[in-house]
C-alpha positions in Angstrom: 0.0 0.0 0.0 1.2 3.5 -0.7 2.0 5.9 2.2 -0.8 7.8 3.7 -0.5 11.5 4.6 -2.4 13.1 7.4 -3.8 16.0 5.4 -7.5 15.8 4.5 -8.2 15.3 0.8 -10.5 17.9 -0.8 -12.8 16.9 -3.6 -12.9 19.7 -6.1 -16.3 21.1 -7.0 -17.3 22.9 -10.2 -20.2 25.3 -9.9 -22.2 25.8 -13.0 -24.8 28.5 -13.8 -28.4 27.4 -13.9 -29.4 25.9 -17.2 -32.1 28.6 -17.7 -29.3 31.2 -18.0 -27.0 29.2 -20.4 -27.5 29.2 -24.1 -25.5 27.6 -27.0 -24.0 29.7 -29.7 -26.9 28.8 -31.9 -29.3 30.2 -29.4 -30.8 26.9 -28.2 -31.0 26.3 -24.4 -27.6 24.9 -23.3 -29.4 22.3 -21.1 -31.0 20.6 -24.1 -27.8 20.6 -26.0 -25.9 19.1 -23.1 -28.5 16.4 -22.7 -28.1 15.5 -26.4 -24.3 15.4 -26.1 -24.5 13.3 -22.9 -26.7 10.7 -24.5 -24.4 10.5 -27.6 -21.4 10.0 -25.3 -23.1 7.1 -23.5 -24.2 5.4 -26.7 -20.7 5.9 -28.2 -18.6 4.7 -25.3 -20.7 2.2 -23.4 -21.2 -0.8 -25.6 -23.6 -2.9 -23.4 -25.8 -0.4 -21.5 -28.7 -2.6 -22.4 -27.2 -5.3 -20.1 -27.3 -3.1 -17.0 -28.5 -5.3 -14.1 -31.8 -4.5 -12.3 -30.0 -3.5 -9.1 -28.7 -0.3 -10.9 -30.8 2.7 -11.6 -30.5 5.0 -14.6 -28.6 8.2 -13.9 -28.6 11.1 -16.4 -25.0 12.1 -17.1 -26.1 15.7 -16.9 -26.6 15.2 -13.2 -23.0 14.2 -12.6 -20.4 16.9 -11.8 -17.3 17.2 -14.1 -15.2 15.0 -11.7 -17.7 12.1 -11.8 -18.1 12.5 -15.6 -14.3 12.2 -16.0 -14.2 9.0 -13.8 -17.2 7.5 -15.7 -15.5 7.9 -19.1 -11.8 7.5 -18.3 -10.1 4.5 -20.0 -6.9 5.1 -17.9 -5.8 4.2 -14.4 -8.4 5.2 -11.9 -6.1 5.4 -8.9 -3.8 7.8 -10.8 -6.8 9.9 -11.9 -8.1 10.1 -8.3 -4.7 11.3 -7.1 -4.7 14.0 -9.8 -8.2 15.1 -8.8 -7.8 15.1 -5.1 -4.0 15.8 -4.8 -4.0 13.1 -2.2 -2.4 9.7 -2.2 -4.7 6.8 -3.0 -4.1 3.4 -1.4 -5.4 0.2 -3.0 -6.3 -2.2 -0.2 -6.9 -5.8 -1.2 -9.7 -7.5 0.7 -9.9 -10.9 -0.8 -8.6 -12.9 -3.8 -9.4 -16.4 -4.9 -11.0 -18.7 -7.5 -14.7 -18.4 -8.2 -17.2 -18.9 -11.1 -18.1 -15.6 -12.7 -21.9 -14.8 -12.8 -23.5 -15.6 -16.2 -24.0 -11.9 -17.1 -20.3 -11.2 -16.6 -19.0 -14.5 -18.0 -20.7 -13.7 -21.3 -18.6 -10.5 -21.7 -15.5 -12.4 -20.7 -16.2 -15.0 -23.5 -16.2 -17.9 -21.1 -18.8 -20.4 -19.8 -20.6 -19.4 -16.6 -19.2 -22.5 -14.9 -15.6 -21.6 -15.9 -13.3 -20.8 -13.0 -11.9 -17.3 -12.8 -9.8 -15.4 -10.2 -11.9 -12.9 -8.3 -10.3 -10.0 -6.5 -11.9 -7.4 -4.3 -10.3 -4.1 -3.2 -11.0 -0.8 -1.6 -9.4 2.5 -2.7 -8.9 4.9 0.1 -7.8 8.5 0.2 -5.1 9.7 2.5 -7.6 10.3 5.4 -8.5 6.5 5.1 -12.1 7.0 4.0 -13.1 4.5 1.3 -13.9 6.2 -2.0 -14.1 3.3 -4.4 -14.9 -0.4 -4.1 -13.8 -2.6 -7.0 -14.4 -6.2 -7.9 -12.3 -7.8 -10.7 -12.7 -11.1 -12.5 -9.5 -12.5 -14.2 -9.3 -15.2 -16.9 -5.9 -16.3 -15.7 -5.0 -18.5 -18.7 -5.1 -15.4 -20.9 -2.7 -13.4 -18.7 1.1 -13.6 -18.5 2.2 -15.2 -15.3 4.2 -12.1 -14.3 1.0 -10.1 -14.2 -0.5 -11.8 -11.2 2.9 -11.7 -9.4 3.2 -8.0 -10.0 -0.4 -7.4 -8.9 0.2 -8.8 -5.4 2.9 -6.2 -4.7 1.7 -3.1 -6.6 0.1 -0.4 -4.5 -1.6 1.0 -7.6 -3.5 -2.2 -8.3 -4.4 -3.5 -11.8 -3.6 -0.2 -13.6 -0.2 0.0 -11.9 0.6 -3.6 -12.9 -0.4 -3.1 -16.5 1.8 0.0 -16.6 4.8 -1.5 -14.8 4.9 -4.5 -17.2 4.1 -2.3 -20.2 1.4 -4.7 -21.3 -0.6 -3.6 -24.4 -4.3 -3.5 -23.5 -7.5 -1.5 -24.1 -10.5 -1.0 -21.9 -14.1 -1.4 -23.3 -16.8 0.3 -21.2 -19.9 -1.9 -20.8 -22.5 -0.3 -18.6 -23.1 2.1 -15.7 -25.8 3.1 -13.2 -26.6 4.3 -9.7 -27.0 1.8 -6.9 -26.0 0.7 -3.4 -22.4 -0.1 -2.4 -21.5 -3.7 -2.9 -22.7 -6.1 -0.2 -19.1 -7.1 0.5 -18.0 -3.5 1.1 -18.3 -3.9 4.9 -17.8 -0.2 5.8 -20.8 1.1 3.8 -24.2 1.3 5.3 -27.7 1.1 3.6 -27.7 4.8 2.8 -24.5 4.7 0.8 -25.1 5.3 -2.9 -22.5 4.7 -5.6 -22.0 5.5 -9.3 -21.1 2.0 -10.6 -19.5 1.2 -13.9 -18.4 -2.1 -15.5 -15.7 -2.5 -18.1 -13.5 -5.2 -19.5 -9.8 -5.2 -20.4 -8.7 -6.8 -23.7 -5.3 -8.0 -24.6 -4.5 -9.4 -28.1 -8.2 -9.1 -28.9 -9.3 -11.3 -26.0 -11.1 -10.3 -22.8 -8.7 -11.0 -20.0 -10.5 -9.3 -17.0 -13.7 -7.6 -16.1 -13.9 -4.8 -13.5 -16.8 -3.4 -11.5 -16.0 -0.1 -9.9 -18.4 1.6 -7.4 -17.6 5.3 -6.5 -19.1 6.7 -3.3 -21.3 9.7 -4.3 -23.2 12.5 -2.6 -25.9 14.8 -4.0 -25.6 18.6 -3.6 -27.9 21.1 -5.2 -29.3 18.5 -7.5 -25.8 17.4 -8.7 -24.0 14.1 -7.9 -20.4 14.4 -6.9 -17.7 12.3 -5.5 -18.3 12.1 -1.7 -15.9 14.2 0.3 -14.1 12.7 3.3 -16.2 14.6 5.8 -19.5 14.3 3.8 -22.1 11.5 4.2 -22.5 9.6 1.0 -25.9 9.0 -0.6 -27.9 10.3 -3.5 -30.4 12.2 -1.3 
């Protein structure tokens, strides 16, 4: 795990003028234009939104602040992006790792049979004040991964992204679906009021799906906008 500092991380907030006072260059209300762009982005970048499970609710992208929108659409390392956003160290804390059969809905996107054995890994990402900000569950098709990857993963404080970067493995991320829902049942520290922005994506190497990742970001609603929950702010969509 990376060192933790004692300073409290601050979650940036971007205040926007009310939609009623914003207009596009063409004179149309900016709110309608932004909604159209948000819908286009979701269709363009999330390839399996129709497969979103019943436990997740639809969330308009226009209700997310710029930080959450960046996290939703990034195809880079989440821990590094969080450090850049918060200017705080982010520690990846493994909770459990072991063999398991992936649920059918996930196995299909991994290109494996539902009964096929995968490696399941669960982690918490914490900011420097130790508050959990992200819960992540990953499913690995181990026979499609180089042996050194799993060895690197066990000792890399930046998690999966850090291991991919350290080994210089060529890969790409394919975003699958997203929605608003409760924290994972296995999260432990979250209560029933905790709401998360959850996204699911897979990582491909040499054209094959090698792992699938479910990330849940703790969120809070303020003035009608969802934002990443600050360390001193109760999470929940309100």
